[in-house]
C-alpha positions as CSV (number, residue, x, y, z in Angstrom):
1,X,-72.6,-111.7,-38.9
2,X,-76.3,-111.8,-37.9
3,X,-78.4,-112.2,-34.8
4,X,-81.0,-114.9,-34.3
5,X,-83.9,-114.5,-32.0
6,X,-86.0,-117.2,-30.4
7,X,-88.7,-117.2,-27.8
8,X,-89.2,-120.3,-25.6
9,X,-91.2,-120.6,-22.3
10,X,-91.6,-116.8,-22.1
11,X,-87.8,-116.3,-22.5
12,X,-86.0,-114.5,-25.3
13,X,-82.8,-116.1,-26.6
14,X,-80.5,-114.2,-28.8
15,X,-77.6,-115.8,-30.7
16,X,-75.0,-114.0,-32.7
17,X,-73.7,-116.1,-35.6
18,X,-71.1,-115.6,-38.3
19,X,-69.8,-117.8,-41.2
20,X,-66.1,-117.8,-40.5
21,X,-65.2,-120.1,-43.4
22,X,-64.3,-117.2,-45.8
23,X,-62.0,-115.8,-43.0
24,X,-60.3,-119.2,-42.6
25,X,-59.8,-119.5,-46.3
26,X,-58.2,-116.0,-46.4
27,X,-56.0,-116.8,-43.4
28,X,-54.8,-120.0,-45.1
29,X,-53.8,-118.0,-48.3
30,X,-52.1,-115.3,-46.2
31,X,-50.2,-118.0,-44.3
32,X,-48.9,-119.5,-47.5
33,X,-47.9,-116.0,-48.8
34,X,-46.2,-115.3,-45.5
35,X,-44.1,-118.5,-45.7
36,X,-43.0,-117.6,-49.3
37,X,-42.0,-114.0,-48.2
38,X,-38.7,-113.6,-46.5
39,X,-39.1,-110.0,-45.5
40,X,-40.6,-108.8,-42.3
41,X,-39.3,-105.2,-42.5
42,X,-42.8,-103.7,-42.1
43,X,-44.0,-106.1,-39.5
44,X,-46.0,-109.3,-39.6
45,X,-49.7,-109.9,-39.7
46,X,-50.5,-112.1,-36.7
47,X,-54.0,-113.2,-37.8
48,X,-57.6,-112.3,-38.3
49,X,-60.2,-112.5,-35.5
50,X,-63.8,-112.9,-36.5
51,X,-66.2,-110.4,-35.0
52,X,-68.3,-113.1,-33.3
53,X,-65.2,-114.3,-31.4
54,X,-64.4,-110.7,-30.3
55,X,-68.0,-110.3,-29.1
56,X,-67.9,-113.5,-27.1
57,X,-64.5,-112.7,-25.6
58,X,-65.8,-109.2,-24.5
59,X,-68.9,-110.8,-22.9
60,X,-66.9,-113.5,-21.1
61,X,-64.1,-111.2,-19.9
62,X,-66.4,-108.2,-19.1
63,X,-64.4,-105.9,-21.5
64,X,-65.8,-103.0,-23.4
65,X,-65.1,-102.5,-27.1
66,X,-63.0,-99.4,-26.3
67,X,-60.9,-101.4,-23.7
68,X,-60.5,-104.2,-26.2
69,X,-59.1,-101.8,-28.8
70,X,-56.9,-99.9,-26.4
71,X,-55.1,-102.9,-24.8
72,X,-53.1,-105.3,-27.0
73,X,-53.3,-108.0,-24.4
74,X,-56.9,-108.9,-25.5
75,X,-55.8,-109.6,-29.1
76,X,-52.8,-111.6,-27.8
77,X,-55.0,-113.7,-25.6
78,X,-57.3,-114.7,-28.4
79,X,-54.6,-115.3,-31.0
80,X,-52.4,-117.3,-28.6
81,X,-55.3,-119.4,-27.5
82,X,-54.9,-122.9,-29.1
83,X,-58.7,-123.0,-29.8
84,X,-58.2,-120.1,-32.3
85,X,-55.0,-121.3,-33.9
86,X,-56.7,-121.6,-37.3
87,X,-57.1,-117.8,-37.4
88,X,-53.3,-117.1,-37.1
89,X,-51.2,-116.2,-40.0
90,X,-47.9,-115.9,-38.2
91,X,-46.9,-118.8,-35.9
92,X,-44.4,-116.8,-33.8
93,X,-45.0,-115.4,-30.3
94,X,-45.8,-111.8,-29.6
């Protein structure tokens, strides 16, 4: 993840970017392994959320990092959002 800075018309613009392709590839492999595995005794990995998505969510929702970590509802909202389906390993509901 990196931040890009640009100045235009006396304004500073900051963009946070992240290459999520490696994460998508890892999730795809984990999804295949999950389908082959029949045991869920130790729980199931729901997915992987890239940092850039967490940052955007926190900004849009007005949530601090501490609050994000302390309340599972935030992770659920992201992973259950159809826009982020590609980051899910497990297709069930939680």
